[in-house]
C-alpha positions in Angstrom: 15.8 24.0 -79.2 17.2 20.9 -80.8 17.3 17.8 -78.7 20.5 15.7 -79.1 20.5 11.9 -79.6 21.1 11.1 -76.0 18.1 13.2 -74.9 15.8 11.2 -77.2 16.6 8.0 -75.3 15.9 9.6 -71.9 12.3 8.8 -71.0 11.9 11.7 -68.6 12.4 14.3 -71.3 9.7 15.4 -73.8 10.3 16.2 -77.5 11.6 19.6 -76.6 14.0 18.4 -73.9 11.9 19.5 -71.0 11.5 17.2 -67.9 8.3 15.1 -67.6 6.8 12.1 -65.9 6.7 9.1 -68.2 3.1 8.2 -69.3 2.5 4.6 -68.4 -1.2 4.6 -69.3 -0.9 2.3 -72.3 1.6 -0.1 -70.7 0.5 -3.5 -69.5 0.7 -4.3 -65.8 3.3 -7.1 -65.3 5.0 -8.6 -62.3 8.1 -6.5 -61.6 10.9 -6.8 -59.1 14.2 -5.1 -58.3 17.1 -5.9 -56.0 19.6 -3.3 -54.8 22.5 -3.4 -52.5 24.4 -1.0 -50.3 27.6 -1.7 -48.4 28.5 -0.2 -45.1 32.2 -0.3 -44.2 33.2 0.0 -40.6 36.6 0.5 -38.9 37.8 -2.9 -37.7 37.2 -2.2 -34.0 33.7 -0.9 -34.6 32.8 -4.0 -36.8 34.1 -6.3 -34.1 32.1 -4.5 -31.4 28.9 -4.7 -33.5 29.4 -8.4 -34.1 30.1 -8.9 -30.4 26.8 -7.2 -29.5 24.7 -8.9 -32.2 24.3 -5.6 -33.9 22.7 -3.9 -31.0 23.7 -0.4 -29.9 22.8 2.2 -27.4 19.9 3.3 -29.8 18.6 -0.3 -30.0 18.4 -3.0 -32.6 20.4 -1.7 -35.5 19.2 -4.2 -38.2 15.5 -4.1 -37.2 15.5 -0.3 -37.2 17.3 -0.2 -40.6 14.7 -2.6 -42.1 11.8 -0.5 -40.9 13.5 2.8 -42.2 14.3 1.2 -45.5 10.8 -0.1 -46.0 9.3 3.2 -45.2 11.7 4.9 -47.6 10.9 2.5 -50.4 7.2 3.1 -50.0 7.8 6.9 -50.2 10.3 7.0 -53.1 7.8 9.0 -55.2 8.1 11.8 -52.6 11.9 11.9 -52.9 12.6 11.3 -56.6 10.6 13.9 -58.7 9.4 11.7 -61.6 8.8 8.4 -59.8 5.2 7.2 -59.9 3.5 6.6 -56.5 3.3 2.8 -56.1 1.6 0.5 -53.6 4.4 -1.9 -53.1 3.4 -5.6 -52.7 6.7 -6.7 -51.2 9.8 -5.2 -49.7 12.3 -7.6 -48.2 15.7 -7.0 -46.7 18.7 -9.3 -46.1 21.4 -7.7 -44.0 24.6 -9.5 -43.0 28.4 -9.0 -42.6 30.1 -10.2 -45.9 33.6 -9.6 -44.5 35.1 -8.7 -41.2 34.3 -5.0 -41.8 31.6 -4.8 -44.5 27.8 -5.1 -43.9 25.8 -5.8 -47.0 22.2 -4.5 -47.2 20.0 -6.0 -49.9 16.6 -4.7 -50.6 14.2 -6.6 -52.9 11.0 -4.9 -53.9 8.1 -6.4 -55.9 4.9 -5.2 -57.5 2.4 -6.0 -60.3 2.2 -2.6 -62.1 3.0 -0.7 -65.3 6.3 0.7 -64.1 9.4 -0.8 -62.5 10.6 -0.6 -58.9 14.4 -0.2 -59.2 14.3 3.3 -57.6 12.3 1.9 -54.7 14.9 -0.9 -54.2 17.8 1.6 -54.4 16.0 4.0 -52.0 15.3 1.3 -49.5 18.9 0.0 -49.5 20.2 3.6 -49.3 18.0 4.6 -46.4 18.7 1.4 -44.5 22.4 2.1 -44.9 22.0 5.7 -43.7 20.0 4.3 -40.6 22.9 1.9 -39.8 25.3 4.9 -40.0 23.0 7.0 -37.8 22.7 4.3 -35.2 26.5 3.6 -35.1 28.0 7.1 -35.6 28.6 7.4 -31.8 31.2 4.6 -32.3 32.9 6.3 -35.2 32.5 8.9 -37.9 34.8 6.8 -40.2 31.9 4.6 -41.2 31.5 4.6 -45.0 28.4 3.9 -47.1 29.6 2.5 -50.4 28.6 0.9 -53.6 24.9 1.5 -53.7 23.9 -0.4 -56.8 21.1 -2.2 -58.7 21.8 -5.9 -58.7 18.7 -7.0 -60.7 15.4 -5.9 -62.1 12.8 -7.9 -64.0 9.4 -7.6 -65.5 9.7 -4.6 -67.7 11.1 -3.9 -71.2 14.7 -4.5 -70.0 15.8 -7.1 -67.4 19.1 -6.5 -65.6 21.1 -9.0 -63.7 19.6 -12.3 -62.5 16.2 -12.1 -60.9 15.7 -14.1 -57.7 15.3 -17.7 -58.4 16.6 -17.4 -62.0 20.0 -18.4 -63.4 
């Protein structure tokens, strides 16, 4: 089977186009970080109620629960995404706030000193935190939307993306 040009750039494919985990044995361990964001959009009346209650619902503290769930998910990313390496994360921080009257932004920043990056861990953390917010608020509305899960920045590997925290 001939592998096309795109396949040769995909690190999770071997020479014959079969899936594989990337071999990082010869890479140097460097300080790496990644920041991801998910937006949760609420109907206006639900957002107003959440802001009125300080983001507490019948199930408890929504933000605190989302942070715990997101952190647990980031730490277990290798169990969810087939070719992710198991990593002992050194840092997993969340910032969760309303950025408009109806949009809650969830930022997850992950850091490690290792041979491989942590963008999947940051994306997983932000995603699961957003899913947890949805779960804790769904009794108020099923019109809540999780949107725009995206990588904002990554640094420390072969390619940096976006601006790393503290950099311009």
